C-alpha positions in Angstrom: -26.0 -26.4 63.0 -24.0 -24.2 60.7 -23.9 -20.5 61.1 -24.6 -18.6 58.2 -21.6 -16.8 56.7 -21.2 -13.3 57.5 -21.3 -10.7 54.7 -18.0 -9.8 53.5 -16.6 -6.4 54.4 -16.0 -3.8 51.7 -12.4 -2.7 51.6 -12.2 1.0 51.9 -8.8 1.9 49.7 -7.2 5.1 50.7 -7.2 7.9 48.2 -3.3 7.2 47.6 -3.9 3.8 46.8 -6.5 4.7 44.4 -3.9 7.3 42.8 -1.3 4.5 42.8 -3.5 2.2 40.6 -4.7 4.7 38.2 -1.0 5.5 37.7 -0.5 2.0 36.8 -3.3 1.7 34.6 -2.0 4.8 32.8 1.4 3.5 32.3 0.5 0.2 31.1 -2.0 1.7 28.8 0.8 3.8 27.5 3.1 0.9 26.8 0.5 -1.0 25.4 -0.2 1.8 22.7 3.6 1.7 22.0 3.4 -2.0 21.2 0.4 -1.8 19.2 1.7 0.9 17.0 4.9 -1.0 16.4 2.7 -4.2 15.1 0.9 -1.9 12.9 4.1 -0.1 11.5 5.7 -3.5 10.8 3.4 -3.9 7.9 3.4 -0.3 6.7 6.4 0.5 4.7 7.9 1.3 1.6 10.6 -1.1 0.1 13.4 0.7 -1.6 16.2 -0.9 -3.9 19.3 1.0 -4.8 20.9 0.0 -8.2 22.9 0.7 -10.9 21.8 -0.9 -14.2 22.8 0.2 -17.6 20.2 -0.4 -20.3 22.1 -2.0 -23.5 20.9 -1.6 -27.2 18.8 -4.7 -28.5 18.3 -6.0 -24.7 15.7 -5.4 -22.0 15.9 -5.7 -18.2 13.3 -7.4 -16.0 12.3 -5.4 -13.3 11.3 -7.2 -10.1 9.8 -4.8 -8.1 8.7 -6.5 -5.1 11.7 -9.1 -5.1 9.3 -12.1 -5.6 11.6 -13.4 -8.4 9.3 -12.5 -11.2 9.6 -9.8 -13.6 7.1 -7.1 -13.0 8.2 -4.7 -15.9 10.5 -4.5 -18.8 12.9 -1.6 -19.4 14.2 -1.9 -23.0 16.5 -0.3 -25.6 15.2 -0.8 -29.3 17.5 -0.1 -31.9 17.0 -0.5 -35.6 18.9 0.4 -38.7 18.0 0.2 -42.3 18.8 1.5 -45.5 16.4 4.8 -45.1 17.5 5.4 -41.7 17.6 4.6 -38.0 15.5 4.6 -35.0 16.3 4.1 -31.4 13.9 4.4 -28.4 14.0 3.6 -24.6 10.9 1.9 -23.4 9.0 0.5 -20.5 6.2 -2.0 -20.2 4.4 -4.1 -17.4 3.6 -7.7 -17.6 -0.2 -8.4 -17.4 -2.1 -6.5 -14.7 1.0 -4.3 -14.3 1.4 -0.7 -16.0 3.5 2.5 -16.4 2.0 5.8 -16.1 1.6 7.6 -19.4 1.4 11.6 -20.0 -1.5 13.5 -20.1 -1.9 13.2 -23.9 -1.0 9.3 -24.4 -0.5 6.4 -22.1 2.0 5.1 -24.6 4.4 8.1 -23.8 5.8 7.4 -20.3 5.8 10.5 -17.9 8.8 11.7 -16.4 8.0 12.7 -13.0 10.1 14.9 -10.9 11.0 14.0 -7.0 8.2 14.6 -4.7 5.3 13.9 -7.1 2.5 11.7 -6.0 2.0 8.5 -7.7 -0.5 7.9 -9.1 -1.0 11.1 -10.9 -4.3 11.1 -12.4 -2.6 9.7 -15.7 -3.7 6.3 -17.5 -1.6 3.5 -17.2 -0.2 1.5 -20.2 0.6 -2.3 -20.1 2.1 -2.0 -23.6 5.2 -0.5 -24.2 5.5 3.1 -23.3 8.1 5.1 -24.9 10.4 7.2 -22.8 12.9 8.4 -25.0 12.8 8.3 -29.1 15.0 9.2 -31.7 15.0 8.6 -35.3 16.5 10.0 -38.6 16.1 9.4 -42.4 12.6 8.7 -43.9 11.0 6.5 -41.0 7.7 7.2 -39.5 7.3 11.0 -38.8 11.3 11.6 -39.5 12.2 13.6 -42.7 15.9 13.4 -43.3 16.6 15.4 -40.1 17.1 13.8 -36.8 14.0 13.9 -34.3 13.6 13.5 -30.6 10.4 12.7 -28.9 9.4 11.6 -25.3 9.7 13.3 -21.8 12.8 11.6 -21.2 15.3 13.0 -23.7 18.2 14.3 -21.7 16.5 13.7 -18.3 18.3 13.3 -15.2 17.2 11.3 -12.2 13.4 11.4 -13.0 10.8 9.1 -11.8 8.7 6.3 -13.8 5.1 5.9 -12.2 4.6 2.0 -11.8 1.3 0.3 -11.0 1.5 -3.4 -10.0 -0.6 -6.3 -8.7 0.4 -8.3 -5.6 -1.8 -11.3 -4.6 -4.8 -9.5 -6.7 -4.3 -5.9 -4.8 -2.9 -2.9 -6.5 0.2 -1.3 -5.3 2.3 1.7 -6.6 5.7 2.3 -7.1 8.4 4.2 -8.9 11.9 3.7 -11.0 14.4 6.5 -11.1 16.4 6.8 -14.5 18.8 9.1 -16.2 18.7 9.1 -19.9 21.1 11.4 -22.0 21.4 11.5 -25.8 25.3 11.0 -26.7 26.0 12.6 -30.3 28.9 12.6 -32.6 30.6 10.0 -32.6 28.4 7.4 -30.8 24.9 8.6 -31.9 23.2 6.5 -29.0 21.1 6.6 -25.9 22.7 6.4 -22.6 20.4 4.9 -20.1 20.8 4.0 -16.4 18.3 2.7 -13.8 19.8 3.8 -10.3 16.7 2.9 -8.0 13.3 1.7 -7.4 10.5 1.2 -4.7 7.0 0.4 -4.2 4.4 0.8 -1.4 3.3 -2.1 0.8 -0.2 -0.7 1.5 -2.7 -1.5 -1.4 -4.1 1.5 -3.2 -2.0 4.0 -1.3 -0.1 6.5 -3.4 3.7 6.7 -3.1 5.9 9.8 -3.6 8.5 9.8 -6.4 11.9 9.3 -4.5 10.6 8.4 -1.3 12.6 5.5 0.2 10.6 5.5 3.4 7.4 6.8 4.5 6.2 8.3 7.8 4.8 4.9 9.0 8.4 3.7 9.0 9.1 6.0 11.8 9.4 4.7 15.5 5.9 5.5 16.8 5.0 7.9 19.7 2.4 7.5 22.3 -0.6 9.6 21.9 0.1 11.7 25.2 3.8 12.1 24.7 6.4 13.2 22.3 8.5 10.2 22.7 7.7 6.4 23.4 7.5 5.9 27.1 9.7 3.6 29.0 7.4 0.5 29.7 6.6 -0.4 33.2 8.0 -3.9 34.5 6.2 -6.3 36.5 9.0 -5.8 39.0 8.3 -2.0 39.2 4.6 -2.8 39.9 5.7 -5.1 42.6 7.6 -2.2 44.5 4.4 -0.2 44.7 5.2 3.3 45.4 8.9 3.1 45.1 8.7 1.3 42.0 6.2 4.1 40.1 9.0 6.8 41.5 11.7 5.0 39.9 9.7 4.7 36.6 9.4 8.5 36.6 13.1 9.2 37.3 13.8 7.1 34.2 11.6 9.2 31.9 13.8 12.3 32.0 16.8 10.2 31.4 15.5 8.8 28.2 14.3 12.1 26.9 17.7 13.7 27.5 19.5 10.7 25.6 17.1 11.1 22.5 18.0 14.9 22.6 21.7 14.4 22.4 
């Protein structure tokens, strides 16, 4: 006759072992938080491109904001000379579904934002040509013999254009930085230069004019620490209490190297 199996005894762990297991769990959780934050931040960032593109008269520049080899916006320099006078204008326009942020008075006059301004800025976006800087003389339109200038971009240095674009059906915001100045006699023309542009990878998230990276691009920190903790390796866990003491000793060393 087989004997009935005896009930298993419950092992009573000492208080020190409980303490060690709790410390292992805390260390593993801290390391997990850092890995999770890194995975999230890999998707949340600003894509910035530095450039130096001079806008030439009678030409336009195709701005590919998100580098998918497709034009998202057009920056152009229009010039026309007739017997009654001349007209010059620098303009920006978006391809279908994209837009340029206008001024409070008109979406067809592009706003010139200062560095640090949030985009969007509660102004209407225009897909059609939004004039940035406009000059005319003679009897053309609203000009009457004397030279007339219009637009927020006349003699503007390092100002920012507010941009809205669609990526896979979702709205993203960006900026383009330009300097536009009027050159008087003997050239009588605009000198316009595009010096950089950027966009936010998170849909519907505002971007700050001039920002080349956001707070989400920084190296993440654990919730209970001002720095990323040194992850606990399997070798340290196998060592038990000695391994934990090694992990504790390495932490101040990492903090010192960051402060120096």
